[in-house]
C-alpha positions in Angstrom: 188.6 126.3 97.8 186.8 123.0 97.5 186.1 122.2 93.9 182.2 122.4 93.0 179.8 121.3 90.3 178.4 123.8 87.7 174.7 124.2 88.0 172.0 126.2 85.9 170.1 127.0 88.9 170.5 130.1 91.2 168.7 129.0 94.2 171.5 127.4 96.6 168.7 125.4 98.6 167.0 124.0 95.7 170.5 122.9 94.3 171.3 121.4 98.0 167.9 119.5 97.9 168.2 118.1 94.1 171.6 117.1 94.7 170.7 115.0 98.1 168.4 113.3 95.8 170.8 112.6 93.0 173.5 111.2 95.3 171.1 109.1 97.0 169.7 107.6 94.0 173.4 107.4 92.5 174.4 105.2 95.6 172.1 102.7 95.1 172.1 102.5 91.4 176.3 102.4 91.5 176.6 99.9 94.2 173.9 97.8 92.2 175.2 98.1 88.7 178.7 100.0 89.1 179.4 103.1 87.6 179.5 102.5 83.9 176.7 100.4 83.5 174.1 103.0 85.0 172.9 105.6 82.5 172.1 109.3 83.5 168.6 108.4 82.3 168.5 105.9 85.1 170.0 108.4 87.8 167.2 110.7 86.6 164.6 108.6 87.1 165.7 107.1 90.4 166.3 110.7 91.3 162.4 111.9 90.4 164.0 114.0 87.6 163.5 114.3 84.1 166.6 113.7 82.1 166.7 117.2 81.1 166.3 118.3 84.7 169.0 116.6 86.0 171.5 118.3 83.6 170.3 121.6 85.3 172.3 120.5 88.6 175.1 118.4 87.0 176.7 118.4 83.7 178.0 114.8 83.3 177.8 111.4 84.9 181.2 112.1 86.2 180.0 115.1 88.1 177.5 112.6 89.8 180.1 110.4 90.9 182.3 113.2 92.6 179.1 114.6 94.4 178.6 110.8 95.7 182.4 110.4 96.8 182.4 114.1 98.4 179.0 113.0 100.2 180.2 109.9 101.7 183.7 111.3 102.7 182.0 114.2 104.6 179.5 112.0 106.1 182.4 110.0 107.7 184.3 113.1 108.7 181.6 115.0 110.1 180.5 111.8 112.3 183.9 111.6 113.4 184.4 115.1 114.1 182.6 114.8 117.8 185.4 112.6 119.0 187.9 115.5 118.9 185.8 117.5 121.3 184.6 114.8 124.1 186.0 115.0 127.4 189.1 112.5 128.9 192.3 111.9 127.5 193.3 111.7 124.1 193.9 108.0 124.3 190.3 107.6 125.4 189.0 109.6 122.3 191.1 107.9 120.1 189.8 104.5 121.1 186.2 106.1 120.7 187.2 107.4 117.4 188.4 104.1 116.4 185.3 102.2 117.5 183.1 105.0 115.8 185.0 104.9 112.4 184.8 101.0 112.2 181.0 101.0 112.9 180.8 103.7 110.3 182.8 101.7 107.7 180.4 98.6 108.7 177.2 100.9 108.2 178.6 102.4 105.2 180.3 99.3 103.3 178.9 99.6 99.9 179.7 103.2 99.7 183.3 102.9 101.1 183.8 100.3 98.2 182.3 102.4 95.7 184.7 104.9 96.3 187.8 102.7 95.8 186.2 100.8 93.0 184.7 103.8 91.1 186.9 106.8 91.7 189.6 105.9 89.3 186.8 106.9 86.7 187.0 110.6 87.7 189.0 113.5 85.9 192.2 114.2 87.4 190.9 117.6 89.1 188.1 115.7 91.0 190.2 112.9 91.9 192.6 115.0 93.4 189.9 116.6 95.5 188.7 113.1 96.6 191.7 112.1 97.9 192.0 115.6 99.6 188.7 114.8 101.2 190.1 111.3 102.1 193.2 113.0 103.9 190.9 115.1 106.0 189.5 111.9 107.6 193.1 110.9 108.4 193.8 114.3 109.8 191.3 113.5 112.4 193.2 110.4 113.5 196.5 112.7 113.5 195.0 115.2 115.6 194.1 112.8 118.2 197.6 111.0 118.2 199.2 114.4 118.3 197.0 115.4 121.5 197.9 112.0 122.9 201.7 112.6 122.8 200.9 115.9 124.5 198.9 114.6 127.4 201.3 111.6 127.4 198.4 109.3 127.2 200.0 108.0 123.9 203.6 107.3 123.7 204.6 107.7 119.8 207.4 109.8 118.1 206.2 112.4 116.2 207.5 111.6 113.0 205.4 108.1 113.0 202.1 109.8 113.7 201.1 110.3 109.7 201.8 106.7 109.1 199.9 105.7 112.0 197.0 107.9 111.3 196.9 106.1 107.8 197.2 102.8 109.5 194.2 103.9 111.7 191.8 104.5 108.4 193.0 101.6 106.4 192.5 99.4 109.5 188.8 100.4 109.5 188.4 100.5 105.8 189.4 96.7 105.9 186.1 95.9 107.7 184.7 96.5 104.2 187.3 95.4 101.8 187.4 92.0 103.5 183.9 91.5 104.7 183.6 88.2 103.1 186.4 87.1 105.7 184.1 88.1 108.7 180.9 86.0 107.6 181.7 83.3 110.5 183.1 85.9 113.2 181.2 88.6 115.1 181.8 92.1 113.6 181.9 93.4 117.2 184.9 90.9 117.9 186.6 91.8 115.0 186.4 95.5 115.6 187.5 95.3 119.4 190.6 93.0 118.2 191.8 95.7 115.6 191.1 98.5 118.2 193.1 96.9 120.8 195.8 95.8 118.4 196.1 99.3 117.3 196.2 101.1 120.9 198.7 98.6 122.1 200.8 99.9 119.1 200.7 103.4 120.4 201.1 102.4 123.9 197.8 103.8 124.8 197.0 104.4 128.4 193.0 104.6 128.5 192.9 103.9 132.3 
């Protein structure tokens, strides 16, 4: 079962709504100031809560960081999930997933960087869970590659699929990690180049 954060509040819907406020406020603060320079008092104020009320929903600033990382990963995974059920060959769905993931990274650059810059501050159990959430994103690409192998729209060896799926995720994340390099280039052209290169590497047939 996924780890959850302890709360003093018994109403699950109230917890969900308040934690949404906390997460959204914390993303802004952590990307602007960094995790360590942000105080819980600042998080509470930005969330529209008193400092005491904040501790009804979380027990520590590390709890907040974990909730932020989990929110970002789940947002990415949920928005990618639709590509698994679209019509057409697996290769076509893989192209769509690669494009969708790149667009997601471009729209969530600060959040993606936040995970990699600040997740090292998480306690071990939380960090393990965050890494597990990341692997669920990788699993989307693993499934598409395996389906492509089955319908013969992708020509790869089964043993290579885990590495190729990791490559697909890293390729998309590069749009955030190396964003300074794209200032003089169209992000659309960069994304198209990436996607075409990846599909060529798996001998994808999308006709």
